[in-house]
C-alpha positions as YAML, in Angstrom:
chain: A
units: angstrom
residues:
- id: 1
  name: MET
  ca: [0.01, 0.07, -0.11]
- id: 2
  name: LYS
  ca: [2.94, 2.29, 0.85]
- id: 3
  name: LYS
  ca: [4.57, 1.72, -2.62]
- id: 4
  name: LEU
  ca: [1.15, 2.40, -4.35]
- id: 5
  name: VAL
  ca: [0.95, 6.01, -2.42]
- id: 6
  name: VAL
  ca: [4.55, 6.63, -3.62]
- id: 7
  name: VAL
  ca: [3.96, 5.80, -7.14]
- id: 8
  name: LEU
  ca: [0.74, 7.98, -7.30]
- id: 9
  name: GLY
  ca: [2.61, 10.89, -5.59]
- id: 10
  name: LEU
  ca: [5.23, 10.56, -8.27]
- id: 11
  name: LEU
  ca: [2.57, 10.23, -11.29]
- id: 12
  name: VAL
  ca: [0.49, 13.33, -10.31]
- id: 13
  name: PRO
  ca: [2.83, 16.12, -10.68]
- id: 14
  name: ILE
  ca: [4.10, 14.45, -14.35]
- id: 15
  name: ALA
  ca: [0.48, 14.09, -15.09]
- id: 16
  name: ALA
  ca: [-0.03, 18.04, -14.47]
- id: 17
  name: CYS
  ca: [2.99, 18.89, -16.95]
- id: 18
  name: ALA
  ca: [2.48, 21.11, -19.93]
- id: 19
  name: GLN
  ca: [1.40, 18.82, -23.04]
- id: 20
  name: LYS
  ca: [3.51, 18.57, -26.38]
- id: 21
  name: PRO
  ca: [2.13, 21.28, -28.65]
- id: 22
  name: GLU
  ca: [1.22, 18.53, -31.13]
- id: 23
  name: ALA
  ca: [-0.76, 16.53, -28.44]
- id: 24
  name: VAL
  ca: [-3.19, 19.84, -27.75]
- id: 25
  name: SER
  ca: [-6.46, 19.06, -29.83]
- id: 26
  name: ALA
  ca: [-7.89, 22.17, -31.48]
- id: 27
  name: ALA
  ca: [-10.64, 24.13, -30.34]
- id: 28
  name: TYR
  ca: [-13.88, 24.73, -32.19]
- id: 29
  name: VAL
  ca: [-14.00, 27.72, -34.41]
- id: 30
  name: SER
  ca: [-17.37, 28.53, -36.18]
- id: 31
  name: PRO
  ca: [-16.83, 28.29, -40.00]
- id: 32
  name: SER
  ca: [-18.55, 31.41, -40.31]
- id: 33
  name: THR
  ca: [-15.70, 33.47, -38.95]
- id: 34
  name: TYR
  ca: [-13.92, 33.59, -42.31]
- id: 35
  name: HIS
  ca: [-17.01, 33.25, -44.39]
- id: 36
  name: GLY
  ca: [-16.72, 36.65, -46.11]
- id: 37
  name: TRP
  ca: [-12.98, 36.70, -46.54]
- id: 38
  name: SER
  ca: [-11.22, 36.54, -49.77]
- id: 39
  name: CYS
  ca: [-8.50, 34.14, -50.87]
- id: 40
  name: SER
  ca: [-5.58, 36.59, -50.35]
- id: 41
  name: GLN
  ca: [-7.16, 37.59, -46.75]
- id: 42
  name: LEU
  ca: [-7.25, 34.05, -45.79]
- id: 43
  name: ASN
  ca: [-3.66, 33.26, -47.18]
- id: 44
  name: ALA
  ca: [-2.52, 36.09, -45.06]
- id: 45
  name: GLU
  ca: [-4.39, 35.14, -42.22]
- id: 46
  name: GLY
  ca: [-3.04, 31.46, -42.65]
- id: 47
  name: ARG
  ca: [0.58, 32.46, -42.58]
- id: 48
  name: ARG
  ca: [-0.20, 34.86, -39.44]
- id: 49
  name: LEU
  ca: [-1.37, 31.96, -37.77]
- id: 50
  name: ASP
  ca: [1.14, 29.64, -38.68]
- id: 51
  name: ALA
  ca: [3.82, 32.15, -37.16]
- id: 52
  name: ALA
  ca: [1.63, 32.51, -34.21]
- id: 53
  name: TYR
  ca: [1.59, 28.80, -33.68]
- id: 54
  name: THR
  ca: [5.49, 28.33, -34.32]
- id: 55
  name: ARG
  ca: [6.12, 30.88, -31.41]
- id: 56
  name: ALA
  ca: [3.41, 29.53, -28.92]
- id: 57
  name: ALA
  ca: [4.62, 25.80, -29.70]
- id: 58
  name: GLU
  ca: [7.99, 27.19, -28.79]
- id: 59
  name: GLN
  ca: [6.84, 28.40, -25.42]
- id: 60
  name: GLN
  ca: [4.77, 25.36, -24.86]
- id: 61
  name: ASN
  ca: [8.11, 23.18, -25.28]
- id: 62
  name: LYS
  ca: [9.72, 25.72, -22.72]
- id: 63
  name: ALA
  ca: [7.03, 25.26, -20.47]
- id: 64
  name: ARG
  ca: [7.16, 21.36, -20.72]
- id: 65
  name: ALA
  ca: [11.03, 21.30, -20.27]
- id: 66
  name: ASN
  ca: [10.58, 23.48, -17.27]
- id: 67
  name: ASP
  ca: [7.89, 21.38, -16.01]
- id: 68
  name: THR
  ca: [10.05, 18.43, -16.27]
- id: 69
  name: ALA
  ca: [12.82, 19.98, -14.42]
- id: 70
  name: GLY
  ca: [10.57, 21.00, -11.71]
- id: 71
  name: VAL
  ca: [9.05, 17.77, -11.15]
- id: 72
  name: ILE
  ca: [12.41, 16.23, -10.73]
- id: 73
  name: PHE
  ca: [13.95, 18.63, -8.57]
- id: 74
  name: LEU
  ca: [11.03, 20.21, -6.79]
- id: 75
  name: GLY
  ca: [8.12, 17.80, -7.43]
- id: 76
  name: LEU
  ca: [6.00, 20.52, -8.68]
- id: 77
  name: PRO
  ca: [5.26, 21.33, -12.53]
- id: 78
  name: VAL
  ca: [6.65, 25.02, -12.05]
- id: 79
  name: SER
  ca: [5.66, 26.54, -15.52]
- id: 80
  name: THR
  ca: [2.18, 24.96, -15.43]
- id: 81
  name: LEU
  ca: [1.67, 26.49, -11.86]
- id: 82
  name: SER
  ca: [3.21, 29.83, -12.94]
- id: 83
  name: GLY
  ca: [1.21, 30.40, -16.14]
- id: 84
  name: GLY
  ca: [3.73, 29.18, -18.82]
- id: 85
  name: ASN
  ca: [1.33, 26.78, -20.16]
- id: 86
  name: VAL
  ca: [-0.16, 28.00, -23.44]
- id: 87
  name: ALA
  ca: [-2.09, 24.96, -24.26]
- id: 88
  name: ASP
  ca: [-5.47, 27.13, -24.31]
- id: 89
  name: GLN
  ca: [-3.60, 29.28, -26.92]
- id: 90
  name: ILE
  ca: [-2.27, 26.52, -29.24]
- id: 91
  name: ALA
  ca: [-5.74, 24.99, -29.34]
- id: 92
  name: ASN
  ca: [-7.33, 28.13, -30.42]
- id: 93
  name: LEU
  ca: [-4.74, 28.68, -33.04]
- id: 94
  name: LYS
  ca: [-5.14, 25.10, -34.19]
- id: 95
  name: GLY
  ca: [-9.09, 25.51, -34.34]
- id: 96
  name: HIS
  ca: [-8.56, 28.89, -36.43]
- id: 97
  name: GLN
  ca: [-5.76, 27.21, -38.75]
- id: 98
  name: GLN
  ca: [-8.41, 24.24, -39.55]
- id: 99
  name: VAL
  ca: [-11.06, 26.86, -40.52]
- id: 100
  name: ILE
  ca: [-8.80, 28.84, -42.24]
- id: 101
  name: HIS
  ca: [-7.70, 25.78, -44.41]
- id: 102
  name: GLN
  ca: [-11.54, 24.45, -44.63]
- id: 103
  name: SER
  ca: [-12.38, 27.86, -46.20]
- id: 104
  name: GLN
  ca: [-9.29, 27.92, -48.72]
- id: 105
  name: ILE
  ca: [-10.41, 24.57, -49.79]
- id: 106
  name: ARG
  ca: [-14.08, 25.47, -50.10]
- id: 107
  name: LYS
  ca: [-13.10, 28.88, -52.02]
- id: 108
  name: ASN
  ca: [-10.40, 27.01, -54.04]
- id: 109
  name: CYS
  ca: [-7.86, 28.89, -53.09]
- id: 110
  name: LEU
  ca: [-5.41, 26.31, -52.85]
- id: 111
  name: SER
  ca: [-5.34, 25.50, -56.49]
- id: 112
  name: ALA
  ca: [-3.42, 28.43, -57.66]
...
């Protein structure tokens, strides 16, 4: 029983660590958000979202590394506790990226 408590005590902080950016699911974004946009607007927004995702993913990877170090040395996921975890931002960006891509397909913006 004592071993089980120790194992669970070690797993709980690890479970609270920041997720990999790739593991974060996309948030729902209404397709009507980009309904009236032209192909050039969609393409520009897609590029902006890609750059924002890259920055957020880098921040999330740093938070994950800091959480891992924090769990090893302090027993706490320090980045997640201090607000360094940006999984919600990544989810939102992924949702917008998906809707932009779907809008580009629907408007034949990708065939050019």
